[in-house]
N, C-alpha and C positions, 0 to 999 in steps of 0.2 A: 505535399507534405512527405517527408522521408520516414523511414522506419523508426528512427530514433524519436522524432517528434510525435509520431503516433503512440509509441510506447510511453513516453513521458506524459502525454496528455491522458492516456488511459489510466496510468498508475495514479497520477495526481487526482483524477476524477474519483477513482476508487477510494483513495485516502480521504478526499473531501466527504464522500458518503459516510465513511467511518465516523466523521465528526458530527453528523446530523443526530438530532434527538431520536432515540428509538433504534439507532443502529446497533447491531449485535455481532454475534460470532460469524454469521454468514458474510457480513460485510468485511470483517477482518480476514476471513478465509479468501474472499474474492481478491482483496488487495494483495495478500501474500501470494496467491496463485499468479496474478498478473506480473508481479515482480520476478518470480521464478521463471515464468514462461518467457518473458521478454529478455531476461538474462540468458536463458538457454538458447535462444536464437540470435544472440549477440546484438540485440537492438539497444541494450544498455551495457555499459562497461562495469567492471568489478567495483570501482569506486561508487558509481551510482547504485549498484546492487546493494552494497553495504549501507549507503545513505538511506535508501528506501526501506530496507529491512529494519534499520534502527528506528526510522520514523514510524513505521507501522507498529513496532514493538512498544514504543513510548506511548502512542495513542491508545493501544490496547491496555496497557498497564493503567494508564490514567482513567480510562473508561471503567475498568474493573474496580478500581479504588472508589470511583464514584458510585458504583452499584453497591459496594459494601457499606457505604455510609448512610 
């Protein structure tokens, strides 16, 4: 497995965790941190960075809206 595959698998797993019932701010922070860290070491490219940032943001917004209702 190369660095890119490891990065994508780790980020996808963190995002999947955000979708679990009971997930919260810590899970969101973990996903954001992984995206930034793997981008910082060039394991993911700028397009993937933007994609993952937007994905995390959408899930966080949706989760917060669910908490408000």
